[in-house]
Structure formats: structure tokens, C-alpha cells
All heavy atoms as an XYZ file, in Angstrom:
765
protein
N     -14.862     -7.842      4.586
C     -16.045     -8.170      5.343
C     -16.392     -9.649      5.189
O     -16.846    -10.267      6.139
C     -17.224     -7.310      4.884
C     -17.091     -5.856      5.255
S     -18.398     -4.693      4.708
C     -19.668     -5.647      4.026
N     -16.188    -10.177      4.007
C     -16.511    -11.577      3.747
C     -15.643    -12.484      4.605
O     -16.123    -13.469      5.163
C     -16.356    -11.902      2.245
C     -16.496    -13.379      1.971
C     -17.369    -11.125      1.433
N     -14.359    -12.142      4.724
C     -13.446    -12.948      5.551
C     -13.834    -12.897      7.028
O     -13.679    -13.890      7.736
C     -11.995    -12.463      5.398
C     -11.330    -12.979      4.172
N     -11.049    -14.303      3.976
C     -10.894    -12.335      3.064
C     -10.468    -14.462      2.808
N     -10.369    -13.287      2.233
N     -14.333    -11.769      7.472
C     -14.661    -11.606      8.890
C     -15.870    -12.446      9.302
O     -15.919    -12.947     10.425
C     -14.919    -10.138      9.209
N     -16.845    -12.594      8.418
C     -18.062    -13.351      8.742
C     -18.488    -14.222      7.569
O     -19.556    -14.029      6.973
C     -19.180    -12.399      9.136
C     -18.886    -11.608     10.404
C     -20.097    -10.844     10.892
O     -21.187    -11.440     10.945
O     -19.913     -9.664     11.199
N     -17.672    -15.222      7.226
C     -17.971    -16.028      6.037
C     -19.300    -16.777      6.110
O     -19.983    -16.918      5.090
C     -16.791    -16.992      5.940
C     -16.181    -17.011      7.297
C     -16.456    -15.665      7.896
N     -19.701    -17.253      7.271
C     -20.960    -17.993      7.367
C     -22.158    -17.109      7.044
O     -23.083    -17.517      6.341
C     -21.124    -18.623      8.754
C     -20.114    -19.737      9.006
O     -19.599    -20.319      8.021
O     -19.847    -20.035     10.181
N     -22.135    -15.892      7.539
C     -23.221    -14.951      7.261
C     -23.287    -14.657      5.762
O     -24.361    -14.664      5.155
C     -23.012    -13.639      8.041
O     -23.008    -13.952      9.431
C     -24.080    -12.620      7.734
N     -22.130    -14.413      5.169
C     -22.085    -14.096      3.741
C     -22.471    -15.290      2.887
O     -23.123    -15.132      1.854
C     -20.713    -13.546      3.361
C     -20.561    -12.135      3.827
C     -19.945    -11.695      4.961
C     -21.099    -10.976      3.207
N     -20.055    -10.331      5.069
C     -20.756     -9.864      4.007
C     -21.841    -10.765      2.044
C     -21.136     -8.568      3.678
C     -22.198     -9.469      1.711
C     -21.848     -8.395      2.525
N     -22.094    -16.490      3.303
C     -22.500    -17.683      2.547
C     -24.022    -17.804      2.527
O     -24.616    -18.137      1.503
C     -21.871    -18.940      3.150
C     -20.479    -19.184      2.671
C     -19.967    -20.578      3.085
N     -18.572    -20.680      2.724
C     -17.554    -20.295      3.491
N     -17.782    -19.823      4.699
N     -16.318    -20.396      3.070
N     -24.644    -17.559      3.667
C     -26.097    -17.627      3.745
C     -26.742    -16.622      2.794
O     -27.719    -16.927      2.107
C     -26.558    -17.361      5.183
C     -28.060    -17.372      5.426
C     -28.645    -18.742      5.133
C     -28.354    -16.963      6.860
N     -26.195    -15.426      2.733
C     -26.764    -14.384      1.879
C     -26.460    -14.607      0.401
O     -27.313    -14.356     -0.459
C     -26.245    -13.012      2.302
N     -25.265    -15.100      0.092
C     -24.834    -15.201     -1.300
C     -25.096    -16.561     -1.937
O     -25.165    -16.675     -3.160
C     -23.338    -14.872     -1.404
C     -22.983    -13.441     -1.013
C     -21.473    -13.285     -0.894
C     -23.549    -12.457     -2.016
N     -25.216    -17.589     -1.112
C     -25.457    -18.941     -1.608
C     -26.673    -19.550     -0.905
O     -26.570    -20.600     -0.274
C     -24.236    -19.842     -1.361
C     -22.970    -19.394     -2.018
C     -21.952    -18.824     -1.263
C     -22.773    -19.548     -3.375
C     -20.757    -18.424     -1.851
C     -21.583    -19.140     -3.975
C     -20.574    -18.581     -3.218
N     -27.839    -18.900     -0.966
C     -28.983    -19.464     -0.244
C     -29.344    -20.831     -0.812
O     -29.309    -21.048     -2.022
C     -30.098    -18.449     -0.481
C     -29.688    -17.660     -1.654
C     -28.191    -17.725     -1.741
N     -29.632    -21.764      0.074
C     -29.971    -23.122     -0.351
C     -31.321    -23.119     -1.053
O     -32.139    -22.212     -0.862
C     -29.983    -24.101      0.843
C     -28.592    -24.275      1.407
C     -30.951    -23.657      1.907
N     -31.555    -24.137     -1.843
C     -32.774    -24.235     -2.635
C     -34.031    -24.063     -1.781
O     -34.964    -23.407     -2.175
C     -32.815    -25.588     -3.365
C     -33.941    -25.708     -4.355
C     -33.857    -24.702     -5.496
O     -32.753    -24.350     -5.919
O     -34.926    -24.263     -5.945
N     -34.040    -24.632     -0.594
C     -35.217    -24.563      0.248
C     -35.246    -23.362      1.187
O     -35.995    -23.363      2.155
N     -34.435    -22.359      0.909
C     -34.406    -21.170      1.778
C     -35.787    -20.526      1.830
O     -36.515    -20.529      0.837
C     -33.379    -20.169      1.273
N     -36.145    -19.992      2.971
C     -37.463    -19.359      3.080
C     -37.626    -18.213      2.084
O     -36.672    -17.477      1.809
C     -37.481    -18.811      4.509
C     -36.334    -19.425      5.210
C     -35.366    -19.901      4.181
N     -38.830    -18.064      1.563
C     -39.071    -16.969      0.614
C     -38.740    -15.605      1.221
O     -38.324    -14.698      0.505
C     -40.563    -17.066      0.290
C     -41.009    -18.392      0.778
C     -40.008    -18.881      1.771
N     -38.883    -15.478      2.524
C     -38.575    -14.207      3.189
C     -37.107    -13.825      3.008
O     -36.783    -12.651      2.855
C     -38.905    -14.284      4.687
C     -40.373    -14.476      4.998
C     -40.848    -15.933      4.931
O     -40.011    -16.843      4.842
O     -42.061    -16.140      4.945
N     -36.233    -14.843      3.044
C     -34.807    -14.570      2.851
C     -34.568    -14.035      1.447
O     -33.889    -13.025      1.267
C     -33.960    -15.822      3.100
C     -32.468    -15.692      2.799
C     -31.822    -14.625      3.682
C     -31.768    -17.030      2.950
N     -35.138    -14.695      0.468
C     -34.955    -14.255     -0.921
C     -35.543    -12.847     -1.136
O     -34.963    -12.030     -1.825
C     -35.569    -15.254     -1.886
C     -34.838    -16.590     -1.850
C     -35.370    -17.541     -2.895
N     -34.798    -18.856     -2.739
C     -33.582    -19.222     -3.150
N     -32.815    -18.344     -3.747
N     -33.146    -20.445     -2.966
N     -36.688    -12.585     -0.528
C     -37.306    -11.260     -0.639
C     -36.426    -10.194      0.015
O     -36.240     -9.102     -0.537
C     -38.694    -11.272      0.002
C     -39.704    -12.073     -0.785
C     -41.005    -12.312     -0.017
O     -41.197    -11.713      1.060
O     -41.808    -13.117     -0.509
N     -35.883    -10.526      1.178
C     -35.001     -9.583      1.870
C     -33.770     -9.293      1.034
O     -33.362     -8.136      0.877
C     -34.602    -10.125      3.255
O     -35.783    -10.266      4.045
C     -33.619     -9.201      3.949
N     -33.171    -10.335      0.478
C     -31.982    -10.143     -0.359
C     -32.305     -9.296     -1.585
O     -31.515     -8.437     -1.979
C     -31.394    -11.493     -0.769
C     -30.833    -12.336      0.371
C     -30.419    -13.714     -0.139
C     -29.671    -11.640      1.056
N     -33.460     -9.510     -2.170
C     -33.877     -8.692     -3.313
C     -34.042     -7.223     -2.935
O     -33.633     -6.336     -3.680
N     -34.620     -6.984     -1.755
C     -34.778     -5.593     -1.283
C     -33.419     -4.952     -1.011
O     -33.213     -3.774     -1.316
C     -35.641     -5.551     -0.025
C     -37.116     -5.653     -0.297
C     -37.961     -5.259      0.903
N     -37.617     -5.986      2.123
C     -38.100     -7.172      2.480
N     -38.942     -7.792      1.694
N     -37.732     -7.737      3.613
N     -32.492     -5.722     -0.448
C     -31.156     -5.183     -0.170
C     -30.461     -4.817     -1.475
O     -29.872     -3.732     -1.597
C     -30.313     -6.184      0.656
C     -28.856     -5.763      0.711
C     -30.888     -6.325      2.052
N     -30.541     -5.702     -2.460
C     -29.922     -5.409     -3.765
C     -30.541     -4.150     -4.380
O     -29.830     -3.271     -4.871
C     -30.096     -6.594     -4.707
C     -29.201     -7.746     -4.381
C     -29.398     -8.885     -5.401
N     -28.704    -10.054     -4.933
C     -29.287    -11.134     -4.404
N     -30.607    -11.199     -4.290
N     -28.566    -12.161     -4.002
N     -31.859     -4.083     -4.371
C     -32.532     -2.908     -4.931
C     -32.141     -1.644     -4.163
O     -31.943     -0.580     -4.760
C     -34.053     -3.105     -4.897
N     -32.007     -1.757     -2.855
C     -31.588     -0.618     -2.046
C     -30.191     -0.151     -2.391
O     -29.923      1.060     -2.461
N     -29.297     -1.105     -2.623
C     -27.927     -0.741     -3.010
C     -27.911     -0.023     -4.350
O     -27.215      0.978     -4.526
C     -27.035     -1.986     -3.047
C     -26.681     -2.594     -1.703
C     -25.984     -3.939     -1.890
C     -25.809     -1.647     -0.894
N     -28.680     -0.542     -5.289
C     -28.770      0.127     -6.597
C     -29.321      1.543     -6.402
O     -28.810      2.498     -6.975
C     -29.641     -0.680     -7.585
C     -29.918      0.122     -8.859
C     -28.959     -2.000     -7.937
N     -30.335      1.667     -5.554
C     -30.916      2.978     -5.287
C     -29.937      3.957     -4.667
O     -29.983      5.149     -4.941
N     -29.037      3.441     -3.832
C     -28.016      4.306     -3.230
C     -26.933      4.685     -4.234
O     -26.427      5.801     -4.229
C     -27.370      3.598     -2.035
C     -28.221      3.444     -0.788
C     -27.510      2.540      0.226
C     -28.520      4.796     -0.171
N     -26.563      3.744     -5.085
C     -25.468      3.984     -6.030
C     -25.885      4.835     -7.227
O     -25.078      5.601     -7.756
C     -24.902      2.653     -6.534
C     -24.100      1.844     -5.530
C     -23.804      0.457     -6.075
C     -22.803      2.574     -5.187
N     -27.126      4.716     -7.654
C     -27.540      5.401     -8.877
C     -27.367      6.916     -8.817
O     -26.791      7.499     -9.745
C     -28.972      5.027     -9.248
C     -29.368      5.575    -10.601
C     -30.699      5.048    -11.080
O     -31.178      4.021    -10.624
N     -31.307      5.768    -11.999
N     -27.782      7.597     -7.741
C     -27.554      9.051     -7.713
C     -26.064      9.406     -7.700
O     -25.662     10.420     -8.270
C     -28.227      9.524     -6.428
C     -29.014      8.380     -5.898
C     -28.566      7.149     -6.602
N     -25.258      8.569     -7.075
C     -23.812      8.804     -7.071
C     -23.278      8.677     -8.493
O     -22.479      9.505     -8.956
C     -23.096      7.825     -6.113
C     -21.584      7.965     -6.208
C     -23.584      8.030     -4.684
N     -23.730      7.640     -9.201
C     -23.307      7.453    -10.594
C     -23.773      8.619    -11.459
O     -23.004      9.136    -12.285
C     -23.845      6.134    -11.130
N     -25.019      9.040    -11.276
C     -25.537     10.170    -12.061
C     -24.711     11.424    -11.840
O     -24.346     12.124    -12.792
C     -27.001     10.436    -11.689
C     -27.946      9.363    -12.168
C     -29.344      9.476    -11.581
O     -29.568     10.286    -10.650
O     -30.221      8.729    -12.047
N     -24.394     11.699    -10.583
C     -23.595     12.879    -10.255
C     -22.199     12.772    -10.860
O     -21.697     13.733    -11.454
C     -23.507     13.056     -8.727
O     -24.821     13.230     -8.216
C     -22.649     14.255     -8.357
N     -21.579     11.617    -10.705
C     -20.231     11.427    -11.249
C     -20.180     11.563    -12.752
O     -19.284     12.206    -13.305
N     -21.146     10.967    -13.426
C     -21.193     11.045    -14.887
C     -21.414     12.498    -15.322
O     -20.750     12.991    -16.243
C     -22.298     10.125    -15.443
C     -21.921      8.655    -15.199
C     -22.526     10.378    -16.927
C     -23.066      7.673    -15.395
N     -22.312     13.196    -14.644
C     -22.580     14.595    -14.995
C     -21.351     15.470    -14.753
O     -21.007     16.313    -15.588
C     -23.768     15.121    -14.187
N     -20.675     15.283    -13.630
C     -19.491     16.109    -13.323
C     -18.371     15.886    -14.309
O     -17.624     16.812    -14.625
C     -18.998     15.802    -11.907
C     -19.817     16.447    -10.844
C     -19.204     16.230     -9.490
N     -20.048     16.828     -8.463
C     -19.940     16.585     -7.194
N     -19.015     15.749     -6.746
N     -20.737     17.165     -6.339
N     -18.215     14.658    -14.769
C     -17.131     14.344    -15.705
C     -17.522     14.601    -17.151
O     -16.690     14.521    -18.036
C     -16.723     12.881    -15.544
C     -16.023     12.593    -14.263
C     -15.576     11.135    -14.236
N     -14.912     10.850    -12.987
C     -15.514     10.402    -11.894
N     -16.804     10.163    -11.901
N     -14.837     10.178    -10.792
N     -18.813     14.799    -17.381
C     -19.269     14.953    -18.756
C     -19.229     13.638    -19.502
O     -19.030     13.597    -20.700
N     -19.406     12.555    -18.806
C     -19.390     11.236    -19.449
C     -18.815     10.210    -18.516
O     -18.678     10.487    -17.325
N     -18.494      9.086    -18.976
C     -18.434      8.677    -20.378
C     -19.809      8.697    -21.038
O     -20.809      8.379    -20.433
C     -17.895      7.251    -20.344
C     -17.555      6.942    -18.947
C     -18.103      8.002    -18.085
N     -19.777      9.086    -22.284
C     -20.990      9.192    -23.079
C     -21.677      7.834    -23.171
O     -21.038      6.829    -23.403
C     -20.600      9.646    -24.468
C     -21.405     10.753    -24.946
C     -20.931     11.161    -26.271
N     -22.141     11.490    -27.009
C     -22.156     12.321    -27.985
N     -21.061     12.865    -28.408
N     -23.277     12.601    -28.583
N     -22.968      7.837    -22.968
C     -23.743      6.608    -23.115
C     -23.758      5.707    -21.894
O     -24.400      4.672    -21.914
N     -23.051      6.094    -20.836
C     -23.034      5.267    -19.627
C     -24.344      5.468    -18.880
O     -24.638      6.560    -18.409
C     -21.849      5.619    -18.735
C     -21.680      4.760    -17.486
C     -21.443      3.298    -17.856
C     -20.522      5.270    -16.649
N     -25.130      4.431    -18.802
C     -26.438      4.463    -18.150
C     -26.240      4.315    -16.645
O     -25.741      3.298    -16.182
C     -27.274      3.308    -18.705
C     -28.683      3.272    -18.160
O     -28.851      3.274    -16.913
O     -29.613      3.204    -18.967
N     -26.603      5.332    -15.859
C     -26.346      5.290    -14.414
C     -27.040      4.132    -13.704
O     -26.478      3.530    -12.803
C     -26.873      6.627    -13.895
C     -27.089      7.476    -15.070
C     -27.210      6.594    -16.264
N     -28.262      3.801    -14.115
C     -28.957      2.688    -13.467
C     -28.264      1.366    -13.775
O     -28.002      0.561    -12.874
C     -30.416      2.603    -13.904
C     -31.123      1.428    -13.219
C     -32.489      1.098    -13.785
O     -32.928      1.747    -14.755
O     -33.108      0.182    -13.230
N     -27.954      1.145    -15.042
C     -27.282     -0.108    -15.409
C     -25.888     -0.191    -14.794
O     -25.452     -1.263    -14.361
C     -27.211     -0.256    -16.932
C     -28.556     -0.440    -17.631
C     -28.364     -0.512    -19.131
C     -29.272     -1.680    -17.114
N     -25.199      0.927    -14.743
C     -23.875      0.942    -14.122
C     -23.981      0.596    -12.635
O     -23.187     -0.183    -12.110
C     -23.217      2.312    -14.316
C     -21.808      2.371    -13.796
C     -20.815      1.567    -14.333
C     -21.483      3.242    -12.774
C     -19.511      1.628    -13.845
C     -20.180      3.311    -12.292
C     -19.196      2.499    -12.825
N     -24.998      1.125    -11.968
C     -25.212      0.819    -10.552
C     -25.517     -0.658    -10.357
O     -25.007     -1.297     -9.430
C     -26.355      1.673    -10.003
O     -26.049      3.035    -10.138
N     -26.336     -1.217    -11.220
C     -26.641     -2.652    -11.150
C     -25.378     -3.485    -11.385
O     -25.167     -4.499    -10.738
C     -27.722     -3.027    -12.158
C     -29.083     -2.492    -11.779
C     -30.139     -2.856    -12.825
N     -31.439     -2.419    -12.403
C     -32.228     -3.077    -11.557
N     -31.836     -4.234    -11.071
N     -33.392     -2.582    -11.213
N     -24.555     -3.040    -12.337
C     -23.288     -3.721    -12.601
C     -22.410     -3.735    -11.351
O     -21.837     -4.755    -10.995
C     -22.555     -3.031    -13.759
C     -21.106     -3.403    -13.854
C     -20.714     -4.596    -14.443
C     -20.126     -2.571    -13.333
C     -19.374     -4.949    -14.511
C     -18.791     -2.909    -13.397
C     -18.413     -4.113    -13.996
N     -22.320     -2.592    -10.679
C     -21.479     -2.518     -9.479
C     -21.974     -3.450     -8.383
O     -21.172     -4.133     -7.730
C     -21.419     -1.078     -8.969
C     -20.667     -0.087     -9.845
C     -20.801      1.321     -9.285
C     -19.210     -0.477     -9.999
N     -23.286     -3.507     -8.184
C     -23.845     -4.412     -7.172
C     -23.552     -5.861     -7.565
O     -23.110     -6.668     -6.735
C     -25.353     -4.163     -6.977
C     -25.982     -5.246     -6.105
C     -25.579     -2.782     -6.366
N     -23.773     -6.200     -8.820
C     -23.512     -7.567     -9.287
C     -22.036     -7.921     -9.170
O     -21.681     -9.035     -8.773
C     -23.957     -7.728    -10.744
O     -25.340     -7.567    -10.845
N     -21.185     -6.981     -9.529
C     -19.744     -7.215     -9.430
C     -19.339     -7.478     -7.982
O     -18.566     -8.395     -7.698
C     -18.956     -6.024     -9.991
C     -17.475     -6.159     -9.784
C     -16.732     -7.003    -10.583
C     -16.837     -5.466     -8.769
C     -15.363     -7.150    -10.368
C     -15.487     -5.606     -8.554
C     -14.740     -6.453     -9.358
N     -19.850     -6.677     -7.069
C     -19.525     -6.867     -5.657
C     -19.994     -8.210     -5.147
O     -19.282     -8.907     -4.421
N     -21.195     -8.589     -5.545
C     -21.746     -9.877     -5.123
C     -20.926    -11.038     -5.694
O     -20.588    -11.975     -4.982
C     -23.193     -9.960     -5.612
C     -24.072    -10.756     -4.719
C     -25.533    -10.657     -5.121
O     -26.070     -9.534     -5.175
O     -26.118    -11.712     -5.371
N     -20.629    -10.966     -6.955
C     -19.845    -12.032     -7.586
C     -18.438    -12.092     -6.991
O     -17.897    -13.180     -6.756
C     -19.768    -11.819     -9.104
C     -19.027    -12.915     -9.849
C     -19.688    -14.282     -9.762
O     -20.879    -14.377     -9.437
O     -18.987    -15.281    -10.030
N     -17.843    -10.950     -6.729
C     -16.524    -10.940     -6.105
C     -16.535    -11.589     -4.740
O     -15.636    -12.375     -4.400
N     -17.555    -11.307     -3.949
C     -17.672    -11.934     -2.630
C     -17.829    -13.441     -2.760
O     -17.229    -14.211     -2.000
C     -18.847    -11.336     -1.874
N     -18.607    -13.891     -3.735
C     -18.774    -15.330     -3.966
C     -17.444    -15.982     -4.328
O     -17.121    -17.080     -3.852
C     -19.785    -15.584     -5.084
C     -21.206    -15.304     -4.699
C     -22.115    -15.552     -5.900
C     -23.555    -15.274     -5.590
N     -24.436    -15.508     -6.763
N     -16.676    -15.318     -5.180
C     -15.377    -15.869     -5.576
C     -14.433    -15.973     -4.386
O     -13.725    -16.969     -4.225
C     -14.752    -15.015     -6.683
C     -15.455    -15.051     -8.035
C     -14.865    -14.010     -8.969
C     -15.392    -16.438     -8.642
N     -14.413    -14.947     -3.548
C     -13.556    -14.958     -2.360
C     -13.951    -16.104     -1.437
O     -13.092    -16.791     -0.880
C     -13.620    -13.606     -1.621
C     -12.985    -13.687     -0.245
C     -12.945    -12.517     -2.447
N     -15.242    -16.335     -1.284
C     -15.700    -17.414     -0.407
C     -15.440    -18.795     -0.990
O     -15.076    -19.716     -0.270
C     -17.202    -17.271     -0.127
C     -17.606    -16.147      0.799
C     -19.118    -15.986      0.796
C     -17.097    -16.401      2.217
N     -15.630    -18.940     -2.287
C     -15.521    -20.263     -2.894
C     -14.091    -20.672     -3.230
O     -13.774    -21.860     -3.204
C     -16.396    -20.362     -4.139
O     -15.970    -19.437     -5.117
N     -13.229    -19.718     -3.536
C     -11.842    -20.061     -3.889
C     -10.914    -18.898     -3.502
O     -10.393    -18.183     -4.361
C     -11.748    -20.350     -5.385
C     -10.447    -21.037     -5.776
O      -9.517    -21.106     -4.944
O     -10.368    -21.524     -6.926
N     -10.690    -18.735     -2.182
C      -9.904    -17.582     -1.727
C      -8.455    -17.588     -2.208
O      -7.856    -16.521     -2.350
C      -9.987    -17.656     -0.209
C     -10.421    -19.043      0.097
C     -11.165    -19.549     -1.092
N      -7.909    -18.749     -2.493
C      -6.523    -18.798     -2.983
C      -6.434    -18.223     -4.397
O      -5.485    -17.506     -4.726
C      -5.999    -20.230     -2.959
N      -7.405    -18.540     -5.227
C      -7.398    -18.057     -6.608
C      -7.915    -16.618     -6.712
O      -7.486    -15.856     -7.579
C      -8.258    -18.974     -7.477
C      -8.201    -18.630     -8.944
C      -8.926    -19.674     -9.778
C      -8.815    -19.332    -11.254
N      -9.517    -20.304    -12.082
N      -8.847    -16.251     -5.821
C      -9.471    -14.936     -5.884
C      -9.318    -14.196     -4.560
O     -10.298    -13.921     -3.868
C     -10.956    -15.061     -6.234
C     -11.195    -15.761     -7.542
C     -11.632    -17.082     -7.575
C     -10.971    -15.105     -8.745
C     -11.848    -17.725     -8.774
C     -11.177    -15.749     -9.953
C     -11.617    -17.062     -9.965
O     -11.825    -17.710    -11.153
N      -8.104    -13.837     -4.204
C      -7.934    -13.071     -2.962
C      -8.524    -11.666     -3.127
O      -8.615    -11.149     -4.257
C      -6.411    -13.016     -2.787
C      -5.861    -13.173     -4.163
C      -6.837    -14.050     -4.901
N      -8.937    -11.065     -2.019
C      -9.530     -9.722     -2.108
C      -8.662     -8.710     -2.851
O      -9.186     -7.872     -3.587
C      -9.715     -9.326     -0.635
C      -9.879    -10.629      0.069
C      -8.966    -11.589     -0.655
N      -7.357     -8.802     -2.705
C      -6.478     -7.849     -3.392
C      -6.597     -7.959     -4.911
O      -6.520     -6.957     -5.620
C      -5.026     -8.050     -2.969
C      -4.759     -7.581     -1.557
O      -5.616     -6.870     -0.978
O      -3.694     -7.937     -1.008
N      -6.778     -9.178     -5.410
C      -6.923     -9.368     -6.854
C      -8.202     -8.693     -7.345
O      -8.199     -8.012     -8.373
C      -6.950    -10.860     -7.187
C      -7.103    -11.142     -8.659
C      -7.074    -12.623     -8.973
N      -7.269    -12.844    -10.394
C      -7.562    -14.008    -10.931
N      -7.664    -15.081    -10.169
N      -7.744    -14.121    -12.232
N      -9.287     -8.891     -6.607
C     -10.559     -8.283     -6.994
C     -10.513     -6.761     -6.868
O     -11.044     -6.040     -7.723
C     -11.691     -8.853     -6.147
C     -11.939    -10.351     -6.372
C     -12.899    -10.886     -5.338
C     -12.442    -10.609     -7.772
N      -9.873     -6.266     -5.823
C      -9.750     -4.819     -5.639
C      -8.938     -4.204     -6.778
O      -9.290     -3.129     -7.295
C      -9.112     -4.505     -4.293
N      -7.881     -4.865     -7.197
C      -7.075     -4.372     -8.314
C      -7.873     -4.329     -9.608
O      -7.792     -3.367    -10.378
N      -8.668     -5.374     -9.828
C      -9.506     -5.417    -11.022
C     -10.540     -4.301    -10.992
O     -10.756     -3.610    -11.994
C     -10.186     -6.786    -11.134
C     -11.080     -6.902    -12.341
C     -10.539     -7.061    -13.602
C     -12.452     -6.833    -12.200
C     -11.366     -7.158    -14.715
C     -13.282     -6.926    -13.302
C     -12.736     -7.092    -14.570
N     -11.171     -4.117     -9.835
C     -12.170     -3.055     -9.696
C     -11.551     -1.682     -9.959
O     -12.147     -0.836    -10.632
C     -12.804     -3.098     -8.305
N     -10.357     -1.465     -9.449
C      -9.668     -0.190     -9.678
C      -9.382      0.017    -11.164
O      -9.535      1.131    -11.690
C      -8.377     -0.137     -8.866
N      -8.999     -1.041    -11.858
C      -8.733     -0.958    -13.294
C     -10.000     -0.607    -14.068
O      -9.996      0.272    -14.938
C      -8.139     -2.280    -13.812
O      -6.916     -2.530    -13.126
C      -7.886     -2.231    -15.309
N     -11.092     -1.292    -13.727
C     -12.370     -1.038    -14.407
C     -12.821      0.408    -14.157
O     -13.234      1.119    -15.095
C     -13.465     -2.018    -13.922
C     -13.166     -3.431    -14.411
C     -14.865     -1.572    -14.348
C     -13.256     -3.612    -15.905
N     -12.758      0.845    -12.905
C     -13.201      2.206    -12.598
C     -12.299      3.232    -13.283
O     -12.774      4.274    -13.723
C     -13.236      2.415    -11.082
C     -14.248      1.541    -10.368
S     -15.918      1.675    -11.020
C     -16.372      3.271    -10.403
N     -11.013      2.930    -13.377
C     -10.100      3.822    -14.079
C     -10.445      3.923    -15.550
O     -10.375      5.008    -16.145
N     -10.852      2.805    -16.146
C     -11.227      2.806    -17.550
C     -12.492      3.635    -17.776
O     -12.601      4.363    -18.758
C     -11.441      1.373    -18.041
N     -13.427      3.548    -16.858
C     -14.664      4.331    -16.958
C     -14.354      5.816    -16.840
O     -14.896      6.632    -17.572
C     -15.688      3.889    -15.888
C     -16.860      4.844    -15.820
C     -16.174      2.478    -16.165
N     -13.448      6.154    -15.938
C     -13.098      7.574    -15.756
C     -12.445      8.153    -16.998
O     -12.596      9.319    -17.297
C     -12.133      7.719    -14.566
C     -12.825      7.734    -13.241
C     -11.907      8.249    -12.182
N     -10.654      7.555    -12.131
C     -10.358      6.592    -11.256
N     -11.235      6.207    -10.383
N      -9.192      6.025    -11.270
N     -11.673      7.352    -17.718
C     -10.935      7.880    -18.863
C     -11.740      7.858    -20.166
O     -11.316      8.407    -21.149
C      -9.653      7.072    -19.064
C      -8.619      7.369    -17.998
C      -7.299      6.751    -18.371
N      -7.290      5.305    -18.258
C      -7.047      4.617    -17.164
N      -6.804      5.234    -16.039
N      -7.059      3.317    -17.157
N     -12.857      7.163    -20.159
C     -13.626      7.046    -21.414
C     -14.249      8.363    -21.823
O     -14.504      9.223    -21.066
C     -14.725      6.009    -21.249
O     -14.150      4.741    -21.056
């Protein structure tokens, strides 16, 4: 998605210092909404697997949102070093580690 509309994503992920407060508020609501969508999924997954023990569904959801945002920033800022396939492979490794814990 970042490759398809890089200008839109740059505006959302790298807002300039003088960006309108409305933009920052909107981005905050979007992030909170994503966490809200992911948290019940995380809770269900953790309950079905019986763990990993100690994995906090809210914090895990926040981690996923932050990871996605940071990955998009890396793709935009240095696509040669951080191609989407590299980030997808890393995400798969992390999720695999969580599943096995």
C-alpha cells in the first residue's frame, strides 16, 4: 500500500512540524482505532492457544500498530535497504515466535 500511494503515506507517517492539529488528532484516532480492532483478535488468539503466558493483548496490539507504522516509514525512507519482503519476513518470524512461546 505504501508503494502505491507514497505521498499519502508520507503525509500520514511524517507530518511536518506545522501540520494542523486536526491531522495529528485524526492520526491519533486512527491508531487508537487500529489497537481497538486488534485487541479482541489478540485476546481470542491468546485464549485459544493458551498463551503465550504473560502476553498482554493490549500491549501486543499496540506493538503491532507501531511495528506496521515503523515498517511503512522504513519502506518510504530507504526502500532499497528495507523492501517490503524483508519486513514481511521479519513479521512472520516474530509472529511464529509468539505462536511457539
